[in-house]
N, C-alpha and C positions, 0 to 999 in steps of 0.2 A: 456593401456586398464586400466579402473576402474572397480573396483568389485562391487559387491551388496551393501557394507558398504560404499563405496566411496561418492554413490549415493544416500543412506541413509542420510551422514553426509552431503551432499550438499541443500539438499530436508531443511532438520532441518535449517542449515544459511542462505537458500531463505525465511523464515519464522521470523527469531528473527528481532526483532526491530532493526535500525540502518544496520543492514549489508545487510538484506532482499537481491532479486534478483541479483542486479546490481553489488553491492560486490563478492557474490559467484559465480556471472561469470566470475571476476576478480580470482579471487583464483581458479575456476576448471578450467581455460586454463592455468594461469602460474604458480600454483605450482601444479596442480594433472595431469596435461599432457591432459583435456580434449578436443573433437572436438569442436571446438566453437560452434557450431548449437545444437549439443546434449544438452552442457552449456545452450546454450540459451532458450533452448524450455524446460528442468527438470527445469531450478530454475525459470523462468518466469512463468513456470503454478503451481511449489508451493509459491513461493510470491502470487498470484491470490491468493491462494486456503486459505493464512492466512487472507483475508479480513473477506467473513461470519464468521470465526472464529472470529475472535477480536469484529465483530459488534455482535453479539450471548453473547458472552464474558463480552462486554462492558454492552448488557442487563440485563444479571443478575447480574452480579456485584451491579453494578447501584442501582436496582428496590431492591434487597437484603440487602444489606448493605450501599453504598451512598448515598443513597438518606435519610438514617438516620441524615447525618452530615452537620449540619445548612447551613455551608460555600459553602459545593459543592453542595447542592439543591438549596443557593441564585445563586451563580455560573449559573447552569445547566437553571434554571428557565427563568433567563436575558440573555442567548442566545437563548433558542427558542423561547420567548417573543421579542426579538430583532430582530429577522428571520421571523416571523409569522405577523408581524406589516405590515400596508400598506405602509411604506418604504422599502419595499423587493424587490419588484418587477424588479428592477436589479439585485438584487441576484437570484430573483424563475429561470429569460431570460438567466442566463449564467451557473447556478451553476453546470449542467453537464462538461462542456468545461471550467470549470475553473478545476474542482477537476482533470481534463483529464491531462490540462496541468501541475497544480499540481508535480503532482505525475510524469510526463514526465520527470523531471526534474532530473538527476541523480544526486539528490547532498544529503547529511542525512539531514534527517527530512522531509522530500516529499518525503515520501514512503506510503505505502498501510497503517501502524497502525495510523501514522498521519491523512491521508485522511480519515480513514475510522473512527474516534476518530471525525473530524470532519463530515463526512455523518451522525451520530449517534446521535452528540449534536444540531443539527440544524435539525435533524429528516429529513431527505431527504428518499425518497424511497427504500427501503434495495435491491431489483432487480436491480432497474437500477443504484442503487450508484458501487454495485460492480459491473454493465457492464463498465459502464466509468473508475474506478477504475483500472479494469483489461487491459482499452486498455492503460493508465496511463503507467501501468507496462511492457507492449508489447513494448510502443515506450522506456520507459529510459532504458531495457533490450536488444534492440536492437541498440539502442547508446549505450549502454556500449559494447556492443561486438564487436561493428565495430571499437570504439576508441581500444579495449584489443588487434584487430587482425591487427590494423595500415591500416584500409579501409578509416578509418575518422581520422582527426585530430584536435587538437585546438591550 
């Protein structure tokens, strides 16, 4: 049985870039002996909670400091203009589904942090972005849990 500090540690792991919920689940089940359903629910929830924190953090850091660095401002402006141009109709049509699939793939660098960065960079609607990123997290964590307990195999 896991103690309070074990669950706090798993919550922290679920919010850390690269580890995120999918790898925290593996650690919880194999190393800590957590119940798979509890590990899934806990880690997925805290992984989803990272998205609004990252989005807000990016906004604050960019507007206070990073926008003053020419290179970063030019890259940001390029990305925003590129997406908001007339050629971005396919992107607008598929952006939500794209974010879901991007996060749903349980591989390094396809998680909440990168997806939130993309959503922020392309100025997608915050609420909608967090919801679709959350759906992707649930899919990725479900796949990881099912693989970890042996229900699915690759």
